[in-house]
C-alpha positions in Angstrom: 0.0 0.1 -0.1 3.0 2.3 0.6 3.9 2.0 -3.0 0.5 3.0 -4.4 0.3 5.9 -1.8 -3.4 4.7 -1.5 -5.7 3.7 1.3 -7.7 0.6 0.3 -11.5 0.5 1.1 -13.2 -2.9 1.7 -16.7 -3.8 2.3 -17.4 -6.8 4.4 -20.9 -7.7 3.6 -22.1 -10.3 6.1 -19.9 -9.0 8.8 -21.7 -5.5 8.5 -18.1 -3.9 8.2 -16.5 -1.3 6.2 -12.9 -1.3 6.4 -9.9 0.7 5.4 -6.2 -0.2 5.1 -3.0 2.0 4.6 0.5 2.9 5.7 0.9 5.7 8.2 4.3 6.6 9.4 5.8 3.4 7.9 3.3 1.3 9.8 0.0 -0.5 8.6 -3.2 1.2 9.8 -6.5 -0.7 9.6 -9.7 1.2 10.6 -13.4 0.2 10.3 -17.0 1.5 10.7 -19.9 -0.9 11.3 -22.6 -0.7 8.6 -25.6 -2.7 7.8 -24.7 -5.2 5.0 -22.4 -3.0 2.8 -21.9 -3.6 -0.7 -20.8 -1.3 -3.6 -18.1 1.5 -3.2 -17.8 4.5 -5.5 -15.3 7.4 -5.2 -16.0 10.8 -6.5 -12.5 12.6 -6.2 -13.7 15.9 -7.4 -16.1 16.2 -4.7 -14.0 14.4 -2.0 -16.8 12.0 -1.6 -16.8 8.2 -1.0 -20.2 6.4 -1.5 -21.2 3.2 0.0 -24.4 1.0 -0.7 -26.0 -0.8 2.2 -28.2 -3.5 0.9 -31.0 -4.3 3.2 -34.6 -3.3 3.7 -34.6 -0.3 3.1 -31.5 0.2 1.2 -29.3 2.9 2.4 -26.5 5.1 0.3 -24.0 6.6 2.6 -22.1 9.8 1.4 -18.7 9.6 3.3 -16.4 12.7 3.3 -13.1 13.5 5.0 -13.1 15.3 8.4 -12.0 18.8 7.8 -11.4 19.9 11.4 -12.7 19.7 14.9 -14.7 22.2 17.1 -12.9 23.1 20.2 -15.1 23.1 23.3 -14.6 23.5 26.9 -16.4 20.3 27.8 -14.0 18.1 25.8 -10.3 18.2 25.8 -8.5 17.5 22.5 -4.4 17.3 22.3 -2.9 18.5 19.0 -1.9 15.0 18.2 -5.4 14.0 18.6 -6.7 16.7 16.3 -4.1 15.9 13.6 -5.2 12.2 13.9 -8.8 13.0 13.3 -8.0 15.0 10.3 -9.0 13.1 7.1 -11.0 10.5 8.9 -14.2 9.5 6.8 -17.5 10.5 8.4 -20.9 10.1 6.7 -22.3 13.5 5.5 -25.5 12.2 4.6 -27.7 9.1 4.4 -30.3 8.4 1.7 -33.1 5.6 1.8 -34.4 3.6 -1.0 -37.0 0.8 -1.2 -35.5 -2.6 -0.4 -36.9 -3.8 -3.8 -33.8 -1.8 -5.3 -31.6 -4.1 -3.9 -28.5 -2.1 -4.6 -25.1 -3.9 -5.3 -22.4 -2.1 -7.2 -21.8 1.7 -7.4 -20.1 3.4 -10.2 -19.5 7.1 -11.3 -20.5 7.4 -15.1 -20.0 10.7 -16.8 -19.9 12.2 -13.3 -23.2 10.8 -12.1 -23.7 8.1 -9.5 -25.2 4.9 -11.0 -26.0 1.5 -9.0 -27.2 -1.9 -10.0 -30.8 -2.3 -9.0 -30.4 -5.9 -8.8 -34.3 -6.2 -8.0 -35.3 -4.4 -11.1 -32.8 -5.9 -13.6 -31.6 -2.4 -14.3 -29.1 0.1 -13.6 -30.3 3.5 -11.9 -28.9 7.0 -11.7 -28.9 8.4 -8.1 -29.7 11.7 -7.8 -28.2 13.9 -5.1 -31.9 14.7 -3.9 -32.6 11.0 -3.1 -34.3 10.3 -6.2 -33.7 7.3 -8.7 -34.2 6.8 -12.3 -33.8 3.5 -14.4 -31.5 4.5 -17.2 -30.4 1.0 -18.5 -31.5 -2.5 -18.6 -30.7 -5.5 -21.1 -32.9 -6.5 -24.0 -33.5 -9.9 -22.6 -36.0 -8.6 -20.0 -38.2 -7.0 -22.4 -41.6 -8.8 -23.3 -43.7 -7.6 -26.1 -41.5 -4.4 -26.1 -42.0 -3.8 -22.3 -39.3 -4.2 -19.7 -40.1 -6.4 -16.5 -38.8 -4.5 -13.4 -40.9 -6.2 -11.0 -38.7 -9.4 -9.9 -35.0 -10.4 -10.0 -34.6 -12.5 -12.9 -30.7 -12.0 -13.9 -28.9 -11.0 -10.8 -27.5 -7.9 -12.7 -24.8 -7.1 -10.2 -21.8 -5.2 -11.2 -20.7 -2.1 -13.5 -17.7 -1.6 -15.7 -17.8 2.1 -15.8 -17.1 3.5 -19.2 -17.3 7.3 -20.3 -21.0 6.6 -20.9 -23.7 4.1 -20.3 -23.2 2.9 -23.8 -19.4 2.4 -23.3 -19.9 0.6 -20.1 -20.4 -3.2 -19.3 -22.5 -5.0 -16.8 -22.4 -8.4 -15.3 -25.2 -10.9 -14.5 -25.8 -14.6 -13.7 -27.8 -15.3 -16.7 -29.2 -13.6 -19.8 -32.5 -15.8 -19.6 -35.8 -15.1 -17.8 -37.3 -18.2 -16.4 -39.5 -19.4 -13.5 -36.3 -20.3 -11.7 -34.7 -17.0 -10.4 -31.9 -15.9 -8.3 -32.4 -17.1 -4.8 -33.9 -20.4 -5.7 -31.8 -23.4 -4.9 -32.5 -24.9 -8.4 -31.3 -21.7 -10.3 -28.9 -22.8 -12.7 -25.7 -21.2 -12.4 -22.9 -23.0 -13.7 -21.4 -21.5 -16.9 -24.7 -19.2 -17.4 -23.3 -15.8 -16.4 -22.7 -13.1 -19.0 -21.2 -9.8 -19.7 -23.6 -7.2 -21.2 -22.7 -4.5 -23.4 -24.1 -1.2 -22.4 -24.3 0.0 -26.3 -26.1 -3.2 -27.6 -27.7 -4.4 -24.5 -26.8 -7.9 -25.6 -24.1 -10.2 -24.0 -20.5 -9.9 -25.4 -19.4 -12.7 -23.1 -20.7 -16.1 -22.0 -19.6 -19.0 -19.8 -19.2 -17.3 -16.4 -20.6 -18.6 -13.0 -22.1 -16.1 -10.7 -19.8 -13.2 -11.9 -19.1 -10.1 -9.8 -17.1 -7.0 -9.9 -16.7 -6.4 -13.7 -14.0 -3.7 -14.3 -12.6 -1.7 -17.2 -8.8 -1.4 -17.0 -6.5 -0.1 -19.6 -9.1 -0.7 -22.3 -9.8 -4.5 -21.2 -12.8 -6.0 -19.5 -11.8 -8.1 -16.3 -14.4 -9.7 -14.0 -14.5 -12.1 -11.1 -15.7 -15.4 -12.1 -17.1 -16.1 -8.4 -18.3 -19.6 -8.8 -14.9 -21.0 -9.8 -12.7 -18.5 -7.7 -11.1 -16.9 -10.7 -10.0 -13.6 -12.1 -10.6 -13.5 -15.8 -10.1 -11.2 -18.7 -12.4 -10.8 -21.7 -10.4 -10.8 -25.0 -12.3 -10.9 -28.4 -15.3 -12.0 -26.6 -13.7 -15.1 -25.1 -12.7 -15.6 -21.4 -9.0 -16.1 -20.5 -8.1 -17.0 -16.7 -5.7 -14.6 -15.1 -5.3 -16.5 -12.0 -7.3 -18.7 -9.5 -7.6 -17.9 -5.8 -8.7 -19.7 -2.8 -12.2 -18.7 -2.4 -15.3 -17.0 -3.9 -14.0 -14.1 -5.9 -15.6 -10.7 -5.5 -14.1 -7.2 -5.2 -11.6 -5.8 -8.0 -9.4 -2.9 -8.1 -6.3 -2.0 -9.9 -2.9 -0.2 -9.6 -0.9 -0.2 -12.7 -0.5 -3.9 -13.5 -1.6 -5.0 -10.2 -5.1 -6.3 -9.8 -6.3 -6.4 -6.0 -8.9 -9.2 -5.7 -11.2 -10.4 -2.7 -11.8 -13.9 -1.8 -14.6 -15.2 0.5 -15.7 -18.1 2.4 -18.8 -19.7 0.7 -21.9 -19.6 2.8 -23.2 -23.0 3.2 -26.7 -22.3 2.1 -25.3 -20.8 -1.0 -22.8 -23.4 -2.1 -24.8 -24.5 -5.2 -23.6 -21.2 -6.5 -19.8 -22.4 -6.4 -19.8 -25.8 -8.5 -16.0 -24.8 -9.0 -14.9 -24.4 -5.5 -14.2 -26.8 -2.6 -16.0 -24.6 0.1 -14.2 -26.1 3.0 -11.0 -24.7 1.7 -12.3 -21.3 0.7 -10.7 -18.3 2.6 -11.5 -14.6 3.4 -8.6 -12.3 2.0 -7.3 -10.0 -0.3 -4.8 -10.8 -3.0 -2.4 -8.6 -5.1 -2.2 -10.3 -8.6 0.3 -9.5 -11.5 -2.4 -9.2 -14.4 0.3 -10.2 -16.9 1.7 -13.3 -15.4 -1.1 -14.3 -13.2 1.4 -14.4 -10.3 -0.1 -13.8 -6.9 2.3 -11.3 -5.4 1.1 -11.2 -1.8 -2.1 -12.1 0.2 -3.9 -11.0 3.2 -6.1 -13.5 5.1 -8.7 -13.1 8.0 -8.8 -16.5 9.5 -12.1 -15.9 10.9 -13.3 -13.7 8.2 -16.4 -14.2 5.8 -17.1 -12.2 2.8 -15.7 -9.5 1.0 -17.9 -7.3 -1.6 -16.2 -4.4 -3.0 -12.5 -3.1 -3.0 -11.5 0.6 -4.0 -8.1 2.5 -4.0 -8.5 6.0 -2.9 -5.4 8.4 -2.6 -3.8 8.2 0.8 -3.9 12.1 0.9 -7.6 12.1 0.7 -8.2 9.8 3.7 -6.5 7.7 6.2 -9.7 5.5 6.8 -12.5 5.2 9.1 -12.8 6.4 12.9 -12.2 3.1 14.7 -8.7 1.8 14.5 -7.6 -1.7 15.0 -5.1 -2.1 18.0 -5.7 1.4 19.2 -5.0 1.7 22.9 -7.9 3.9 23.6 -10.0 3.7 20.5 -13.3 3.9 22.4 -12.5 7.3 24.0 -10.7 8.6 20.6 -13.8 7.6 18.7 -16.2 9.4 21.1 -14.1 12.4 21.0 -14.2 12.4 17.2 -18.1 11.7 17.1 -18.6 14.6 19.5 -16.5 17.3 17.7 -15.9 16.6 14.2 -16.4 19.2 11.4 -17.2 18.5 7.6 -16.4 20.9 4.5 -19.9 22.2 3.5 
């Protein structure tokens, strides 16, 4: 992380945890904040805002910004060291509520506007600053007699490779067919049924994935986590090529030059039918740095008692050092209380 000059943000879905990992004063710094079922992350560097989706009923969208200062009061004592520590810590500036049926997953900025997968509607929505949401894209396969079907989740349309426009973006889904068997059903067919949709044609441009997640564009190429087989793959001339295989359900993907940061997760037993290519007893929760040219795993960080990784994003370290609660802090409870009591945000 020191070489990238970044802070890595990670959402841990079923552990209700958002994490940040960075290097501060040549030492690793891990911090966190508890959030209900966090999923997608998007970063608006211009506005210094980090968005995190919370996928429950109702869905939540958190807007995080770095602390710009603390308010000096007579009823709380703050040392200069504490004030310095609190600066650039991420705090929620606002929270927006959306209906549970939205089933928000991935988040992405497209042409400066925040977009999300509304998995429950088989569509991509544009999320407004006022809390509104507009359906702006969906694949042709959900249309019957010229009318799209938004009232049930048929596809598990769950991630966005953001391009300069919707037409230049790509989207992953577990299938391109509407049927009576839907995601969530135990008999929903998954093995090699997943696809990548083109934002331009609204048709698949790649087939043969198994419960894909975290599709991304990097240097003009499409990468995606083939979750059900624990792989990172790249799409070349509409064919899939394995970059590497990892010990778990792959989800979460971010890049720094020729290095991909990929998450691996344990397979929750009740969802084991979604992972036909994995030994669920050997699946591990962790992060992996992968050389995308050779497929070599450069480094891994494991959480022996961890569960699920959802999203990974890299943000400049000079923007934020992470979340309020710090791992291994000697007095984190008191420090966190002081921060919550006195923080100031840019308006």
